[in-house]
mmCIF file of the N, C-alpha and C atoms, coordinates in Angstrom:
data_MODEL
# 
_entry.id   MODEL 
# 
loop_
_atom_site.group_PDB 
_atom_site.id 
_atom_site.type_symbol 
_atom_site.label_atom_id 
_atom_site.label_alt_id 
_atom_site.label_comp_id 
_atom_site.label_asym_id 
_atom_site.label_entity_id 
_atom_site.label_seq_id 
_atom_site.pdbx_PDB_ins_code 
_atom_site.Cartn_x 
_atom_site.Cartn_y 
_atom_site.Cartn_z 
_atom_site.occupancy 
_atom_site.B_iso_or_equiv 
_atom_site.pdbx_formal_charge 
_atom_site.auth_seq_id 
_atom_site.auth_comp_id 
_atom_site.auth_asym_id 
_atom_site.auth_atom_id 
_atom_site.pdbx_PDB_model_num 
ATOM 1   N N  . UNK A 1 1  ? 128.475 20.578 -50.959 1.00 0.00 ? 1  UNK A N  1 
ATOM 2   C CA . UNK A 1 1  ? 128.451 21.752 -50.099 1.00 0.00 ? 1  UNK A CA 1 
ATOM 3   C C  . UNK A 1 1  ? 129.478 22.750 -50.591 1.00 0.00 ? 1  UNK A C  1 
ATOM 4   N N  . UNK A 1 2  ? 129.154 23.997 -50.412 1.00 0.00 ? 2  UNK A N  1 
ATOM 5   C CA . UNK A 1 2  ? 130.043 25.064 -50.815 1.00 0.00 ? 2  UNK A CA 1 
ATOM 6   C C  . UNK A 1 2  ? 129.912 26.198 -49.815 1.00 0.00 ? 2  UNK A C  1 
ATOM 7   N N  . UNK A 1 3  ? 130.884 27.063 -49.784 1.00 0.00 ? 3  UNK A N  1 
ATOM 8   C CA . UNK A 1 3  ? 130.801 28.232 -48.923 1.00 0.00 ? 3  UNK A CA 1 
ATOM 9   C C  . UNK A 1 3  ? 129.725 29.174 -49.454 1.00 0.00 ? 3  UNK A C  1 
ATOM 10  N N  . UNK A 1 4  ? 129.087 29.861 -48.534 1.00 0.00 ? 4  UNK A N  1 
ATOM 11  C CA . UNK A 1 4  ? 128.019 30.772 -48.911 1.00 0.00 ? 4  UNK A CA 1 
ATOM 12  C C  . UNK A 1 4  ? 128.529 31.784 -49.934 1.00 0.00 ? 4  UNK A C  1 
ATOM 13  N N  . UNK A 1 5  ? 127.799 31.943 -51.035 1.00 0.00 ? 5  UNK A N  1 
ATOM 14  C CA . UNK A 1 5  ? 128.154 32.887 -52.083 1.00 0.00 ? 5  UNK A CA 1 
ATOM 15  C C  . UNK A 1 5  ? 129.090 32.348 -53.145 1.00 0.00 ? 5  UNK A C  1 
ATOM 16  N N  . UNK A 1 6  ? 129.574 31.115 -52.973 1.00 0.00 ? 6  UNK A N  1 
ATOM 17  C CA . UNK A 1 6  ? 130.474 30.514 -53.952 1.00 0.00 ? 6  UNK A CA 1 
ATOM 18  C C  . UNK A 1 6  ? 129.657 29.619 -54.881 1.00 0.00 ? 6  UNK A C  1 
ATOM 19  N N  . UNK A 1 7  ? 129.836 29.804 -56.169 1.00 0.00 ? 7  UNK A N  1 
ATOM 20  C CA . UNK A 1 7  ? 129.058 29.060 -57.163 1.00 0.00 ? 7  UNK A CA 1 
ATOM 21  C C  . UNK A 1 7  ? 129.692 27.705 -57.454 1.00 0.00 ? 7  UNK A C  1 
ATOM 22  N N  . UNK A 1 8  ? 128.855 26.737 -57.803 1.00 0.00 ? 8  UNK A N  1 
ATOM 23  C CA . UNK A 1 8  ? 129.310 25.419 -58.227 1.00 0.00 ? 8  UNK A CA 1 
ATOM 24  C C  . UNK A 1 8  ? 128.682 25.097 -59.583 1.00 0.00 ? 8  UNK A C  1 
ATOM 25  N N  . UNK A 1 9  ? 129.368 24.302 -60.366 1.00 0.00 ? 9  UNK A N  1 
ATOM 26  C CA . UNK A 1 9  ? 128.859 23.874 -61.662 1.00 0.00 ? 9  UNK A CA 1 
ATOM 27  C C  . UNK A 1 9  ? 128.298 22.470 -61.544 1.00 0.00 ? 9  UNK A C  1 
ATOM 28  N N  . UNK A 1 10 ? 127.066 22.306 -61.995 1.00 0.00 ? 10 UNK A N  1 
ATOM 29  C CA . UNK A 1 10 ? 126.441 20.982 -62.042 1.00 0.00 ? 10 UNK A CA 1 
ATOM 30  C C  . UNK A 1 10 ? 126.502 20.484 -63.478 1.00 0.00 ? 10 UNK A C  1 
ATOM 31  N N  . UNK A 1 11 ? 127.006 19.277 -63.659 1.00 0.00 ? 11 UNK A N  1 
ATOM 32  C CA . UNK A 1 11 ? 127.264 18.741 -64.999 1.00 0.00 ? 11 UNK A CA 1 
ATOM 33  C C  . UNK A 1 11 ? 126.901 17.255 -65.038 1.00 0.00 ? 11 UNK A C  1 
ATOM 34  N N  . UNK A 1 12 ? 125.837 16.884 -65.748 1.00 0.00 ? 12 UNK A N  1 
ATOM 35  C CA . UNK A 1 12 ? 125.450 15.473 -65.829 1.00 0.00 ? 12 UNK A CA 1 
ATOM 36  C C  . UNK A 1 12 ? 126.257 14.665 -66.839 1.00 0.00 ? 12 UNK A C  1 
ATOM 37  N N  . UNK A 1 13 ? 127.129 15.311 -67.569 1.00 0.00 ? 13 UNK A N  1 
ATOM 38  C CA . UNK A 1 13 ? 127.928 14.630 -68.582 1.00 0.00 ? 13 UNK A CA 1 
ATOM 39  C C  . UNK A 1 13 ? 127.492 15.022 -69.980 1.00 0.00 ? 13 UNK A C  1 
ATOM 40  N N  . UNK A 1 14 ? 128.401 14.873 -70.903 1.00 0.00 ? 14 UNK A N  1 
ATOM 41  C CA . UNK A 1 14 ? 128.147 15.270 -72.285 1.00 0.00 ? 14 UNK A CA 1 
ATOM 42  C C  . UNK A 1 14 ? 127.535 14.118 -73.068 1.00 0.00 ? 14 UNK A C  1 
ATOM 43  N N  . UNK A 1 15 ? 127.044 14.438 -74.263 1.00 0.00 ? 15 UNK A N  1 
ATOM 44  C CA . UNK A 1 15 ? 126.607 13.415 -75.192 1.00 0.00 ? 15 UNK A CA 1 
ATOM 45  C C  . UNK A 1 15 ? 125.113 13.206 -75.292 1.00 0.00 ? 15 UNK A C  1 
ATOM 46  N N  . UNK A 1 16 ? 124.339 14.001 -74.580 1.00 0.00 ? 16 UNK A N  1 
ATOM 47  C CA . UNK A 1 16 ? 122.884 13.864 -74.667 1.00 0.00 ? 16 UNK A CA 1 
ATOM 48  C C  . UNK A 1 16 ? 122.328 14.836 -75.699 1.00 0.00 ? 16 UNK A C  1 
ATOM 49  N N  . UNK A 1 17 ? 121.183 14.491 -76.259 1.00 0.00 ? 17 UNK A N  1 
ATOM 50  C CA . UNK A 1 17 ? 120.552 15.348 -77.265 1.00 0.00 ? 17 UNK A CA 1 
ATOM 51  C C  . UNK A 1 17 ? 119.920 16.583 -76.631 1.00 0.00 ? 17 UNK A C  1 
ATOM 52  N N  . UNK A 1 18 ? 119.407 16.437 -75.404 1.00 0.00 ? 18 UNK A N  1 
ATOM 53  C CA . UNK A 1 18 ? 118.806 17.595 -74.733 1.00 0.00 ? 18 UNK A CA 1 
ATOM 54  C C  . UNK A 1 18 ? 118.904 17.452 -73.219 1.00 0.00 ? 18 UNK A C  1 
ATOM 55  N N  . UNK A 1 19 ? 118.828 18.598 -72.554 1.00 0.00 ? 19 UNK A N  1 
ATOM 56  C CA . UNK A 1 19 ? 118.913 18.699 -71.101 1.00 0.00 ? 19 UNK A CA 1 
ATOM 57  C C  . UNK A 1 19 ? 117.775 19.598 -70.628 1.00 0.00 ? 19 UNK A C  1 
ATOM 58  N N  . UNK A 1 20 ? 117.142 19.247 -69.521 1.00 0.00 ? 20 UNK A N  1 
ATOM 59  C CA . UNK A 1 20 ? 116.137 20.113 -68.917 1.00 0.00 ? 20 UNK A CA 1 
ATOM 60  C C  . UNK A 1 20 ? 116.336 20.089 -67.411 1.00 0.00 ? 20 UNK A C  1 
ATOM 61  N N  . UNK A 1 21 ? 116.725 21.253 -66.869 1.00 0.00 ? 21 UNK A N  1 
ATOM 62  C CA . UNK A 1 21 ? 116.968 21.397 -65.441 1.00 0.00 ? 21 UNK A CA 1 
ATOM 63  C C  . UNK A 1 21 ? 115.697 21.866 -64.740 1.00 0.00 ? 21 UNK A C  1 
ATOM 64  N N  . UNK A 1 22 ? 115.624 21.589 -63.450 1.00 0.00 ? 22 UNK A N  1 
ATOM 65  C CA . UNK A 1 22 ? 114.454 21.985 -62.660 1.00 0.00 ? 22 UNK A CA 1 
ATOM 66  C C  . UNK A 1 22 ? 114.292 23.501 -62.558 1.00 0.00 ? 22 UNK A C  1 
ATOM 67  N N  . UNK A 1 23 ? 115.344 24.264 -62.848 1.00 0.00 ? 23 UNK A N  1 
ATOM 68  C CA . UNK A 1 23 ? 115.228 25.723 -62.847 1.00 0.00 ? 23 UNK A CA 1 
ATOM 69  C C  . UNK A 1 23 ? 114.850 26.263 -64.233 1.00 0.00 ? 23 UNK A C  1 
ATOM 70  N N  . UNK A 1 24 ? 114.540 25.362 -65.173 1.00 0.00 ? 24 UNK A N  1 
ATOM 71  C CA . UNK A 1 24 ? 114.106 25.760 -66.506 1.00 0.00 ? 24 UNK A CA 1 
ATOM 72  C C  . UNK A 1 24 ? 115.210 25.851 -67.539 1.00 0.00 ? 24 UNK A C  1 
ATOM 73  N N  . UNK A 1 25 ? 116.458 25.768 -67.121 1.00 0.00 ? 25 UNK A N  1 
ATOM 74  C CA . UNK A 1 25 ? 117.582 25.849 -68.049 1.00 0.00 ? 25 UNK A CA 1 
ATOM 75  C C  . UNK A 1 25 ? 117.624 24.612 -68.949 1.00 0.00 ? 25 UNK A C  1 
ATOM 76  N N  . UNK A 1 26 ? 118.058 24.809 -70.177 1.00 0.00 ? 26 UNK A N  1 
ATOM 77  C CA . UNK A 1 26 ? 118.249 23.699 -71.114 1.00 0.00 ? 26 UNK A CA 1 
ATOM 78  C C  . UNK A 1 26 ? 119.723 23.551 -71.503 1.00 0.00 ? 26 UNK A C  1 
ATOM 79  N N  . UNK A 1 27 ? 120.606 24.157 -70.730 1.00 0.00 ? 27 UNK A N  1 
ATOM 80  C CA . UNK A 1 27 ? 122.051 24.072 -70.979 1.00 0.00 ? 27 UNK A CA 1 
ATOM 81  C C  . UNK A 1 27 ? 122.596 22.736 -70.486 1.00 0.00 ? 27 UNK A C  1 
ATOM 82  N N  . UNK A 1 28 ? 123.679 22.263 -71.071 1.00 0.00 ? 28 UNK A N  1 
ATOM 83  C CA . UNK A 1 28 ? 124.284 21.015 -70.597 1.00 0.00 ? 28 UNK A CA 1 
ATOM 84  C C  . UNK A 1 28 ? 124.787 21.111 -69.147 1.00 0.00 ? 28 UNK A C  1 
ATOM 85  N N  . UNK A 1 29 ? 125.182 22.295 -68.714 1.00 0.00 ? 29 UNK A N  1 
ATOM 86  C CA . UNK A 1 29 ? 125.625 22.504 -67.340 1.00 0.00 ? 29 UNK A CA 1 
ATOM 87  C C  . UNK A 1 29 ? 124.942 23.754 -66.794 1.00 0.00 ? 29 UNK A C  1 
ATOM 88  N N  . UNK A 1 30 ? 124.838 23.829 -65.468 1.00 0.00 ? 30 UNK A N  1 
ATOM 89  C CA . UNK A 1 30 ? 124.343 25.057 -64.846 1.00 0.00 ? 30 UNK A CA 1 
ATOM 90  C C  . UNK A 1 30 ? 125.293 25.438 -63.718 1.00 0.00 ? 30 UNK A C  1 
ATOM 91  N N  . UNK A 1 31 ? 125.360 26.721 -63.444 1.00 0.00 ? 31 UNK A N  1 
ATOM 92  C CA . UNK A 1 31 ? 126.158 27.255 -62.348 1.00 0.00 ? 31 UNK A CA 1 
ATOM 93  C C  . UNK A 1 31 ? 125.185 27.788 -61.317 1.00 0.00 ? 31 UNK A C  1 
ATOM 94  N N  . UNK A 1 32 ? 125.305 27.297 -60.081 1.00 0.00 ? 32 UNK A N  1 
ATOM 95  C CA . UNK A 1 32 ? 124.372 27.697 -59.027 1.00 0.00 ? 32 UNK A CA 1 
ATOM 96  C C  . UNK A 1 32 ? 125.135 28.134 -57.782 1.00 0.00 ? 32 UNK A C  1 
ATOM 97  N N  . UNK A 1 33 ? 124.558 29.071 -57.046 1.00 0.00 ? 33 UNK A N  1 
ATOM 98  C CA . UNK A 1 33 ? 125.130 29.483 -55.765 1.00 0.00 ? 33 UNK A CA 1 
ATOM 99  C C  . UNK A 1 33 ? 124.066 29.496 -54.673 1.00 0.00 ? 33 UNK A C  1 
ATOM 100 N N  . UNK A 1 34 ? 122.833 29.183 -55.031 1.00 0.00 ? 34 UNK A N  1 
ATOM 101 C CA . UNK A 1 34 ? 121.729 29.148 -54.088 1.00 0.00 ? 34 UNK A CA 1 
ATOM 102 C C  . UNK A 1 34 ? 121.497 27.697 -53.664 1.00 0.00 ? 34 UNK A C  1 
ATOM 103 N N  . UNK A 1 35 ? 121.364 27.485 -52.359 1.00 0.00 ? 35 UNK A N  1 
ATOM 104 C CA . UNK A 1 35 ? 121.122 26.139 -51.847 1.00 0.00 ? 35 UNK A CA 1 
ATOM 105 C C  . UNK A 1 35 ? 119.796 25.606 -52.375 1.00 0.00 ? 35 UNK A C  1 
ATOM 106 N N  . UNK A 1 36 ? 119.738 24.313 -52.597 1.00 0.00 ? 36 UNK A N  1 
ATOM 107 C CA . UNK A 1 36 ? 118.512 23.687 -53.058 1.00 0.00 ? 36 UNK A CA 1 
ATOM 108 C C  . UNK A 1 36 ? 118.795 22.359 -53.721 1.00 0.00 ? 36 UNK A C  1 
ATOM 109 N N  . UNK A 1 37 ? 117.732 21.715 -54.157 1.00 0.00 ? 37 UNK A N  1 
ATOM 110 C CA . UNK A 1 37 ? 117.867 20.456 -54.888 1.00 0.00 ? 37 UNK A CA 1 
ATOM 111 C C  . UNK A 1 37 ? 117.616 20.752 -56.359 1.00 0.00 ? 37 UNK A C  1 
ATOM 112 N N  . UNK A 1 38 ? 118.572 20.386 -57.190 1.00 0.00 ? 38 UNK A N  1 
ATOM 113 C CA . UNK A 1 38 ? 118.498 20.626 -58.626 1.00 0.00 ? 38 UNK A CA 1 
ATOM 114 C C  . UNK A 1 38 ? 118.385 19.282 -59.339 1.00 0.00 ? 38 UNK A C  1 
ATOM 115 N N  . UNK A 1 39 ? 117.403 19.177 -60.209 1.00 0.00 ? 39 UNK A N  1 
ATOM 116 C CA . UNK A 1 39 ? 117.172 17.945 -60.959 1.00 0.00 ? 39 UNK A CA 1 
ATOM 117 C C  . UNK A 1 39 ? 117.381 18.218 -62.438 1.00 0.00 ? 39 UNK A C  1 
ATOM 118 N N  . UNK A 1 40 ? 118.005 17.264 -63.127 1.00 0.00 ? 40 UNK A N  1 
ATOM 119 C CA . UNK A 1 40 ? 118.171 17.370 -64.569 1.00 0.00 ? 40 UNK A CA 1 
ATOM 120 C C  . UNK A 1 40 ? 117.567 16.125 -65.208 1.00 0.00 ? 40 UNK A C  1 
ATOM 121 N N  . UNK A 1 41 ? 116.865 16.343 -66.317 1.00 0.00 ? 41 UNK A N  1 
ATOM 122 C CA . UNK A 1 41 ? 116.376 15.248 -67.145 1.00 0.00 ? 41 UNK A CA 1 
ATOM 123 C C  . UNK A 1 41 ? 117.110 15.339 -68.471 1.00 0.00 ? 41 UNK A C  1 
ATOM 124 N N  . UNK A 1 42 ? 117.732 14.231 -68.858 1.00 0.00 ? 42 UNK A N  1 
ATOM 125 C CA . UNK A 1 42 ? 118.468 14.193 -70.125 1.00 0.00 ? 42 UNK A CA 1 
ATOM 126 C C  . UNK A 1 42 ? 117.743 13.269 -71.089 1.00 0.00 ? 42 UNK A C  1 
ATOM 127 N N  . UNK A 1 43 ? 117.875 13.590 -72.365 1.00 0.00 ? 43 UNK A N  1 
ATOM 128 C CA . UNK A 1 43 ? 117.278 12.769 -73.420 1.00 0.00 ? 43 UNK A CA 1 
ATOM 129 C C  . UNK A 1 43 ? 118.369 12.453 -74.430 1.00 0.00 ? 43 UNK A C  1 
ATOM 130 N N  . UNK A 1 44 ? 118.470 11.178 -74.801 1.00 0.00 ? 44 UNK A N  1 
ATOM 131 C CA . UNK A 1 44 ? 119.485 10.810 -75.795 1.00 0.00 ? 44 UNK A CA 1 
ATOM 132 C C  . UNK A 1 44 ? 118.904 10.901 -77.202 1.00 0.00 ? 44 UNK A C  1 
ATOM 133 N N  . UNK A 1 45 ? 119.705 10.568 -78.184 1.00 0.00 ? 45 UNK A N  1 
ATOM 134 C CA . UNK A 1 45 ? 119.301 10.667 -79.576 1.00 0.00 ? 45 UNK A CA 1 
ATOM 135 C C  . UNK A 1 45 ? 118.166 9.732  -79.975 1.00 0.00 ? 45 UNK A C  1 
ATOM 136 N N  . UNK A 1 46 ? 117.890 8.700  -79.168 1.00 0.00 ? 46 UNK A N  1 
ATOM 137 C CA . UNK A 1 46 ? 116.810 7.760  -79.463 1.00 0.00 ? 46 UNK A CA 1 
ATOM 138 C C  . UNK A 1 46 ? 115.517 8.114  -78.733 1.00 0.00 ? 46 UNK A C  1 
ATOM 139 N N  . UNK A 1 47 ? 115.570 9.203  -77.936 1.00 0.00 ? 47 UNK A N  1 
ATOM 140 C CA . UNK A 1 47 ? 114.386 9.627  -77.194 1.00 0.00 ? 47 UNK A CA 1 
ATOM 141 C C  . UNK A 1 47 ? 114.264 9.027  -75.809 1.00 0.00 ? 47 UNK A C  1 
ATOM 142 N N  . UNK A 1 48 ? 115.248 8.254  -75.383 1.00 0.00 ? 48 UNK A N  1 
ATOM 143 C CA . UNK A 1 48 ? 115.226 7.693  -74.028 1.00 0.00 ? 48 UNK A CA 1 
ATOM 144 C C  . UNK A 1 48 ? 115.626 8.775  -73.031 1.00 0.00 ? 48 UNK A C  1 
ATOM 145 N N  . UNK A 1 49 ? 114.967 8.782  -71.870 1.00 0.00 ? 49 UNK A N  1 
ATOM 146 C CA . UNK A 1 49 ? 115.244 9.819  -70.877 1.00 0.00 ? 49 UNK A CA 1 
ATOM 147 C C  . UNK A 1 49 ? 115.752 9.210  -69.578 1.00 0.00 ? 49 UNK A C  1 
ATOM 148 N N  . UNK A 1 50 ? 116.437 10.031 -68.823 1.00 0.00 ? 50 UNK A N  1 
ATOM 149 C CA . UNK A 1 50 ? 116.913 9.681  -67.492 1.00 0.00 ? 50 UNK A CA 1 
ATOM 150 C C  . UNK A 1 50 ? 117.007 10.955 -66.685 1.00 0.00 ? 50 UNK A C  1 
ATOM 151 N N  . UNK A 1 51 ? 117.000 10.821 -65.380 1.00 0.00 ? 51 UNK A N  1 
ATOM 152 C CA . UNK A 1 51 ? 117.103 12.021 -64.553 1.00 0.00 ? 51 UNK A CA 1 
ATOM 153 C C  . UNK A 1 51 ? 117.962 11.745 -63.326 1.00 0.00 ? 51 UNK A C  1 
ATOM 154 N N  . UNK A 1 52 ? 118.479 12.828 -62.766 1.00 0.00 ? 52 UNK A N  1 
ATOM 155 C CA . UNK A 1 52 ? 119.294 12.758 -61.551 1.00 0.00 ? 52 UNK A CA 1 
ATOM 156 C C  . UNK A 1 52 ? 119.131 14.071 -60.812 1.00 0.00 ? 52 UNK A C  1 
ATOM 157 N N  . UNK A 1 53 ? 119.366 14.010 -59.490 1.00 0.00 ? 53 UNK A N  1 
ATOM 158 C CA . UNK A 1 53 ? 119.258 15.209 -58.655 1.00 0.00 ? 53 UNK A CA 1 
ATOM 159 C C  . UNK A 1 53 ? 120.544 15.432 -57.879 1.00 0.00 ? 53 UNK A C  1 
ATOM 160 N N  . UNK A 1 54 ? 120.793 16.684 -57.546 1.00 0.00 ? 54 UNK A N  1 
ATOM 161 C CA . UNK A 1 54 ? 121.944 17.056 -56.722 1.00 0.00 ? 54 UNK A CA 1 
ATOM 162 C C  . UNK A 1 54 ? 121.476 18.063 -55.687 1.00 0.00 ? 54 UNK A C  1 
ATOM 163 N N  . UNK A 1 55 ? 121.869 17.850 -54.443 1.00 0.00 ? 55 UNK A N  1 
ATOM 164 C CA . UNK A 1 55 ? 121.545 18.796 -53.372 1.00 0.00 ? 55 UNK A CA 1 
ATOM 165 C C  . UNK A 1 55 ? 122.736 19.718 -53.164 1.00 0.00 ? 55 UNK A C  1 
ATOM 166 N N  . UNK A 1 56 ? 122.493 21.005 -53.255 1.00 0.00 ? 56 UNK A N  1 
ATOM 167 C CA . UNK A 1 56 ? 123.530 22.013 -53.032 1.00 0.00 ? 56 UNK A CA 1 
ATOM 168 C C  . UNK A 1 56 ? 123.249 22.667 -51.691 1.00 0.00 ? 56 UNK A C  1 
ATOM 169 N N  . UNK A 1 57 ? 124.246 22.653 -50.806 1.00 0.00 ? 57 UNK A N  1 
ATOM 170 C CA . UNK A 1 57 ? 124.100 23.302 -49.510 1.00 0.00 ? 57 UNK A CA 1 
ATOM 171 C C  . UNK A 1 57 ? 125.163 24.385 -49.372 1.00 0.00 ? 57 UNK A C  1 
ATOM 172 N N  . UNK A 1 58 ? 124.814 25.443 -48.656 1.00 0.00 ? 58 UNK A N  1 
ATOM 173 C CA . UNK A 1 58 ? 125.748 26.544 -48.403 1.00 0.00 ? 58 UNK A CA 1 
ATOM 174 C C  . UNK A 1 58 ? 126.193 26.488 -46.949 1.00 0.00 ? 58 UNK A C  1 
ATOM 175 N N  . UNK A 1 59 ? 127.490 26.400 -46.756 1.00 0.00 ? 59 UNK A N  1 
ATOM 176 C CA . UNK A 1 59 ? 128.052 26.430 -45.416 1.00 0.00 ? 59 UNK A CA 1 
ATOM 177 C C  . UNK A 1 59 ? 128.185 27.883 -44.971 1.00 0.00 ? 59 UNK A C  1 
ATOM 178 N N  . UNK A 1 60 ? 127.920 28.182 -43.707 1.00 0.00 ? 60 UNK A N  1 
ATOM 179 C CA . UNK A 1 60 ? 128.044 29.563 -43.247 1.00 0.00 ? 60 UNK A CA 1 
ATOM 180 C C  . UNK A 1 60 ? 129.504 30.009 -43.255 1.00 0.00 ? 60 UNK A C  1 
ATOM 181 N N  . UNK A 1 61 ? 129.706 31.289 -43.449 1.00 0.00 ? 61 UNK A N  1 
ATOM 182 C CA . UNK A 1 61 ? 131.054 31.836 -43.398 1.00 0.00 ? 61 UNK A CA 1 
ATOM 183 C C  . UNK A 1 61 ? 131.567 31.775 -41.966 1.00 0.00 ? 61 UNK A C  1 
ATOM 184 N N  . UNK A 1 62 ? 132.860 31.520 -41.784 1.00 0.00 ? 62 UNK A N  1 
ATOM 185 C CA . UNK A 1 62 ? 133.393 31.481 -40.426 1.00 0.00 ? 62 UNK A CA 1 
ATOM 186 C C  . UNK A 1 62 ? 133.373 32.874 -39.803 1.00 0.00 ? 62 UNK A C  1 
ATOM 187 N N  . UNK A 1 63 ? 133.265 32.956 -38.478 1.00 0.00 ? 63 UNK A N  1 
ATOM 188 C CA . UNK A 1 63 ? 133.261 34.262 -37.846 1.00 0.00 ? 63 UNK A CA 1 
ATOM 189 C C  . UNK A 1 63 ? 134.603 34.961 -38.015 1.00 0.00 ? 63 UNK A C  1 
ATOM 190 N N  . UNK A 1 64 ? 134.556 36.259 -38.099 1.00 0.00 ? 64 UNK A N  1 
ATOM 191 C CA . UNK A 1 64 ? 135.776 37.058 -38.236 1.00 0.00 ? 64 UNK A CA 1 
ATOM 192 C C  . UNK A 1 64 ? 136.401 37.238 -36.869 1.00 0.00 ? 64 UNK A C  1 
ATOM 193 N N  . UNK A 1 65 ? 137.688 36.980 -36.772 1.00 0.00 ? 65 UNK A N  1 
ATOM 194 C CA . UNK A 1 65 ? 138.404 37.168 -35.510 1.00 0.00 ? 65 UNK A CA 1 
ATOM 195 C C  . UNK A 1 65 ? 139.158 38.483 -35.590 1.00 0.00 ? 65 UNK A C  1 
ATOM 196 N N  . UNK A 1 66 ? 139.022 39.265 -34.560 1.00 0.00 ? 66 UNK A N  1 
ATOM 197 C CA . UNK A 1 66 ? 139.739 40.534 -34.503 1.00 0.00 ? 66 UNK A CA 1 
ATOM 198 C C  . UNK A 1 66 ? 141.151 40.290 -33.998 1.00 0.00 ? 66 UNK A C  1 
ATOM 199 N N  . UNK A 1 67 ? 142.102 40.888 -34.664 1.00 0.00 ? 67 UNK A N  1 
ATOM 200 C CA . UNK A 1 67 ? 143.501 40.788 -34.267 1.00 0.00 ? 67 UNK A CA 1 
ATOM 201 C C  . UNK A 1 67 ? 143.884 42.126 -33.660 1.00 0.00 ? 67 UNK A C  1 
ATOM 202 N N  . UNK A 1 68 ? 144.359 42.074 -32.455 1.00 0.00 ? 68 UNK A N  1 
ATOM 203 C CA . UNK A 1 68 ? 144.727 43.313 -31.759 1.00 0.00 ? 68 UNK A CA 1 
ATOM 204 C C  . UNK A 1 68 ? 146.235 43.517 -31.876 1.00 0.00 ? 68 UNK A C  1 
ATOM 205 N N  . UNK A 1 69 ? 146.584 44.718 -32.231 1.00 0.00 ? 69 UNK A N  1 
ATOM 206 C CA . UNK A 1 69 ? 147.978 45.117 -32.323 1.00 0.00 ? 69 UNK A CA 1 
ATOM 207 C C  . UNK A 1 69 ? 148.426 45.681 -30.987 1.00 0.00 ? 69 UNK A C  1 
ATOM 208 N N  . UNK A 1 70 ? 149.596 45.318 -30.545 1.00 0.00 ? 70 UNK A N  1 
ATOM 209 C CA . UNK A 1 70 ? 150.088 45.869 -29.277 1.00 0.00 ? 70 UNK A CA 1 
ATOM 210 C C  . UNK A 1 70 ? 151.310 46.700 -29.484 1.00 0.00 ? 70 UNK A C  1 
# 
């Protein structure tokens, strides 16, 4: 979970031959700020694959409190 509008980095770890994220990215890591479920499929040098998912949620911003000067 993150505050609304704050980006987080998703990183499945280094050392794979290729990465394919559910948003179409092929980068080893992605930076996201939109809530959703992100899945990555990794492939090693021998062609073996694995996948994992992460759910990103946005917490609402706290209400602004007015401070009155007297």
